[in-house]
N, C-alpha and C positions, 0 to 999 in steps of 0.2 A: 827223708821227706818230712816237711813240716806238717804237723797236724793242727787243724783248726777245729775248735769246738765251739758250738753255739747251743745255748739252752733252747730246747724245743718247747714252744708254748702250745698249750692245748687251745685249739680254736673251735669255735662253734660255727665258723663260716663253711657253708657247704661247697664252696668253690676254692680250688687251689690254682694259683697261677705261677708258672715257672718260666723265667726268662732263660731259655735254653742257649740261644746263640744271639749275639748282638755285637756286630763289629764290621770292620772293613778288612778284607783279606785278599791276598794274591789269588790268582786263578788256581794255582797248585794247592794252596792252603784250603781254599773253598772246596776243591775236588776231594781232598782228604777228609774234610769234615762231613760233607754230604754223603760221600761213599761209605764212610764208617756208619753213619746213621742208617742208611738204607740197608747195609749188610746186617746190622742188628735186627731190623724189622723183618728182613727176608728169613734170617735164621730163626726168629721167633715163630713165624708161621710154619716153617719146615718142621720145627720141633713139635709144634702143636698138631700138625698133620700126622707126624709119626706117632705121637701119643694116641691120637684118635684111631688110626688104622691098626695100631697094635692091639687094641681092644675089640675092633670091629673091622675086619678086612674088607667088608662090603661097603663101608662108608666112603664115598667119593671125595669128601672134603672139598666140595665145590668152592665154598667161600675162600678157604685158605689157598687153594690152587689159583683161583682168580686173583687174589690179593698178591700172591708171590709174583705172578706174571705182570701185574700192574707195577709192582716195585722194581722188577727187573727192567721193564720198559722205561720207567722213570730214571733208573740208573744210566741206561744207554743215552737217553735224552740229555741228562745232566753232563755226561761225558763229552758230548758234542758241544754243549753250551760252554763248558769250561775250556775246551780246546780252542774254540773261537776267541774267548776272552784272553787266553794265554798268547795266541798268535798276535792279537791286537794290543798286547801288553796292558790290559785293563785290570783295575782293582774291582773287587766285588763287595757289595754290602749284603750281609746276611742277617736277617732278623727272624727269630723263631720264638714264639711264645706258645707254651703248652698250657691249655686250660683243662682242668680236671673238675668235673661236677659230680656231686652225689646224685644218683638216680634212685627214685623211689620205686 
């Protein structure tokens, strides 16, 4: 695998913008991309929940449980959306920008 290196510049900008996804994809490619992202987020919250309950079994982790359920629902909705696009032989445009801001 080719390694790309870029000098990292120190920035005083309190906001970081990352263009995560930007392109046109088949329904199958789109499903793979979105499914992977949702899986990472679901696993993040499951690990966080496990870490919290390991130290305190009485903590219900309401936020993490609710967020996991939201993400699972989004995954199911996306699956239906991509199935419909696949049946109709449509290409899909995905744009995703992540904005990270410093909070005081």
